[in-house]
N, C-alpha and C positions, 0 to 999 in steps of 0.2 A: 381626728376621728369624725368631727362634724362635716368637714369638707369631703371626706371619703363617703360618708353616709349620703350626703346630698348628690354625690356622683354615682350612687347606687353600688358602692363598693363595700358596704357593710352588710353581709348576707342576712343577718337576723332582723335588721331594722329598716324602716322607712321613715322619713322626716317630712312633716308638713309645716313649714314655717308660717303659713297663713294662720294656723291655729294659735300661734303665740299671742295674738291680740286677745283672744278669749282667756288665755291663762293669765295675762297681765291684768285684764279686767277683774278677774276673780281675786287675784293677789291684792290689788289695790282696794277692793271691797272689804276683804277680811282684815286688812291692815287698818283701814279707817274705823271699822267696827271695834276692833280691840284697842286701838290707840287714837281716839278722836283728835287729840292734840298732836299726833304724829311724833310723840316722845318715845320712840321705839328704842329699846335697849339692844345691845349686841346679841346675836345668837350665840349664847354661851351656856355652860353648865350651870351657872349661878341662877338662871331662871327656874331651874327645877328644884332649887332649895327654898322656894317660896310656896308655902302650902297653907291653904285655908286662911289666907291673909297674913301669915306669919313668915318672916324672913328668918329661916332657921339659923343661918350663919351670923347674921347681924345681931340677932336677939340673944344669942348665948353669951355667957360670961367668957371673956377671952383674957388670958393672963399676961399678955405681952405688953411691954412698954417700949420695945424696940420695933421700929417699922419693918426692918429687914426680917426679924424673926416672925412677925405676923405674916409677912409675905411668904416665908418658907412654909408656914402651916397652911396658908391658902393654896400654895402650889401642891403640897401633899394631898390635900382634899381634892382639888380639881383634877390632878393627874390620875390618882387612883380611881376616882369616880368616873371619869371619862372612859378609862380603859375597862371598867366594869360594865359600861353601857354599850353593848354591841347588839342590841335587839333583844326583846323579851318574849316574842311570840304573842299571839292574841289572847291567850287564856290566863297567863300569869298575873297575879295581883299581889300588892304589898299593903298590909294594914298597919298604919302607923299608930302605935299606942298613945303617943303624946297628943297628936292633933285629932285623932279619930278618923283621919282621911283614909280612904281606900283607893289606891292608885295602881295603874298598869303602865306598861310600856316605859318610855324614857322617864316620865315623871315618877313612877314607882321605883325604877332602878336608881334614880337620883336620890330619893329619900332613903332608900335602903342602904345605898353606899354612904350617905351622910351619917346615918345612925351607926353603921359599922365603924366608920372613922371616929365618930364622937365617943364611941364606947372604949376607945383605947386599944382595940384588938389589933391594930396595925403598928402600935408603938412598942418600942423595946424598953421604955421607961415608964413604970407605973405612975410616977409622980407627974408625968407630962404626957397625958393621953392624946393630945392633939398634934400628933406627928406620925409619920409613916416610915419608920426605919426598921421594921421587923417583917418585911414583906416576904422574905425567903421562907418563912414558916407558914404562909397561908395555904390552906388546902381546900378541896372542894366541899368537904364536910362543914368546915367553918362558914364558907359562903352559903351553903344550903341552909344552915341555921339562920344566918343573918338575913337572908333573902326569903325566908319563910317557904322554902321549897319542900314539897311533899308530893305524894301520889296524886293528889287532886290540885296541885299548884306547881306544875312543871315549869322549869326555866331552861331554855335551850343553851347549850354550850357552857355548862357550869364548870366542867373540868378544864376547858380551854381558858376560861376567865381566871381561874385559880392559878393555872400554869403561867399565864401572862403576868400576873402580879409577882409571882416568884421570880420570873426572868427579869422583871423590872427591878426588883430588889438586887438581883445579882449584877445587873448592868450599871445601876446608878447609886446603889445604897439607899440614900434618902432622896426621893424626888424633889423635895423642897430645896435641896442644894443647887438645883438648876436655876433658881432665882439668882444666885450669886454669879453664875456663869453669864446669864443674860445682863445683869446689872453691870458686869465688867465690860460688856460690849456696847453699852450706852455711850453716846458722845454728847457732851454738854447736857446730860440729863434727858436725852432723846434716844429712842430705840425704834427702828423700823420693824413693823410686824413681820416681814419675811425673815428677819434675823431670829425671831422667836421660833419660827418653823425650822430654820436652819439648825438651831441648837437642838431642838427636839428630834429631828431626823438623825442627827449624828449620835445623840445620846441613846435614843430608843431603838435604833436599827437592829441591835442584837436580840431584841425581845420577841421579834415576830418569827413564828415557826415556819420552816419549810418554804420560805419565799425565795424569790430571785436574788441573786447577788451580781455585782459587777466589780471587777478588779479587787475582789475580796471584801467589798463593802456590801452588807445586807441592805436590800432596797425596801423592805417593808411592804406597804400597800401599793405594789407595782406589779403589773401583770403583762402577759404577752397577748397580742392581738395581730392577726395577719394583715389588717388594714393599715397598720403603722409601718411606713417604709422609710428607712434611713440608711445611709451608706457609712455606718459606724457601728461599734459594738452595742449600741442601744436599739438596733433594728428590731422592730416588733414590740418594744417596751412601751407600756402605757402607765405612767405614774399617776396615782390618784390621792393617796394619803388622807383619806377622809377623817379618821380618828385623830391623826396628828394635827390636821388643820382645825378641827373643832376644838382640840385642846389648845392650839395657838390662840384662837379667838377667846377661849375661856381664861387664858392667862393675862389678857390685856388689862382687865379690871384690877387684879392684885398688883400688877406692875404700876398702874396709875395711882392706886392707893398708897403705894410705897414712894411715890413722888417721881416716877419715871414717865415721861410723856411718850406715848406710843404713836408713831406716825405711819403713813403708807398702809393703812388698814386694808385698802383694796389691793395690796400686794399679795394677799391670800386669795384663793379661789373659793367658789361656792362648794357646797358639800355634796358628795355623791352618795346620798342616802335615800332610803326608799320613799320618804315623804316628798322630797323635791323631785326625784325620778318618777314617783307615782303621779304627781301632778301632770307631768308632760305626757305620760302614757294615758291617763284617764281622760285628759281633755283632747287627746288626739294629735298632739304635736309629734309624738313618737308612736309608731304603729308596728306591731310585730309582722314580719313578712309572712310567717306561718301562724295564723290565729291559734292553731292547736298548741303552740308553745305556751299559751296562757295557762293551760291545765297541767303542764309538766313542771317538775322541780329541776332547777338548773344549778350547777356548781358555781360557787362564787368566782372561781378562776376561769370559767368557761367563756367562750367568745360572746355569748348572748349577754351575760351579766356584765362583763368588762365593757362591752360596747354600750350597754345601757348606762352604766355609771359614768363613763367618759362623756357621752352625749349629754348627760344631765349637767355636768360641770360646764360644758360649752354653752348649753342653752340658758343656764343661769346668767352668763355674761350677756346673752342676747336679750333676756327679759328684763334685766335690771334697769336699763334706761327707759324702757317702756313703762315700768311701774313708777319710776320717779316722775315721768312726764304726767301720768295720771294723778299723782299725788301733789304735783307742783313743788317738788323739792329738788335740790341740787345733789350731784354726786358727792360733793364735799360734805354736805350736811347729812347725807343718807347713803353711807357706804354699803357695800354688799352685805356686810354683817347685819345691817338693819333690814335690808330687803329680805334676807332669809328669815329673820325672826318675825317680821310683821304679818305675814310675808308668805313666801313660797312654801315654807314648811307647814304653816297653818292652813294654807289653801289646799295643799296636798292631803292633809289630814281630813279636811272638810269634805272634799270630793270623794275620798275613799270611803268615808262613813256613809255617804249617800248611795254608793254603788255596791258595797259588800257588807254583809251582815256583821262581820267581825272587824270591819274597818281596816283590814290588813292591806298589804301592798298588792298591786296587780300582777306582779311577777313572783313566783315562788323560788326562793333562793336557799340552797343548802349551804349553811355557814357553820363555822366552828365557834362562834361567839367572839371572834376577834376582828370582824370587819364591819358589819352593819350594827 
């Protein structure tokens, strides 16, 4: 997609690679401000469970003595929480009664999903609330209550999120059981990160509604774009898998805690979400061919959004070594998961806040709550 765009073959977008240096400067700046010692964690769901100085998961009483059962519970939390986080819109807020924090966007969705899980609402065993094996009974009304949705606190895609959890339950039963699938594929206690994604794509493929399929296999976050030319049945297909890859990043820490060493973390790509993509648009690396498109709403499966997301993934690979050079770190010590967290995601948020009153993305996307 990037090669096609540079050749002028992606109708909606123009690319100015000279502006990447400015994006790298900003990314390195915000990384050093947030992490002066450059001790940047991975870009994972666990970052959103730290609120007002409290690590909600680490501080709660956990009943397990078995490392595998603890990992299954962590998988339950991470998987359900990530799938519930597909954008909140600029107005929605969550007020956490325990910490007193009022949070929006991914941070608010994270804490709301944590409290939902913690309450036992996803468990089929009242004596064991920290599990998610009753997902087929989740409905939009239950999510609305848990996420404090009301006339003055709307959350986009609520029905889609509830349906996604139900399909998750139908497809895998208990998400935590995927820990055992991954552990079985470890060799000498080591598991390559792309294997995490492989397991997730195979297990979660059936949960995505109305998406492309190939040879009977549902493809999930994969879309068509005319700029992609291949002489095989994948002609026009652009795989992205944003939520699945963020989930793969988010499962690294539970696997490590259970004693499995995760390798080849850069075998996963960057994430095609609106903070990373917004950074490239707002700083001028990506420019709309028709400026009027900035004021229009675009379908998530349309060529403008598919192109934007694909170009975001490609440009993250381009910016990562530039950021490392500015920070004086190696690729081994600072994989893409740290570049994102430090990082491009934070830089995208900062520049958006300076350009738009609501801090929202530069492109309006019509989504069903299962992509962004």
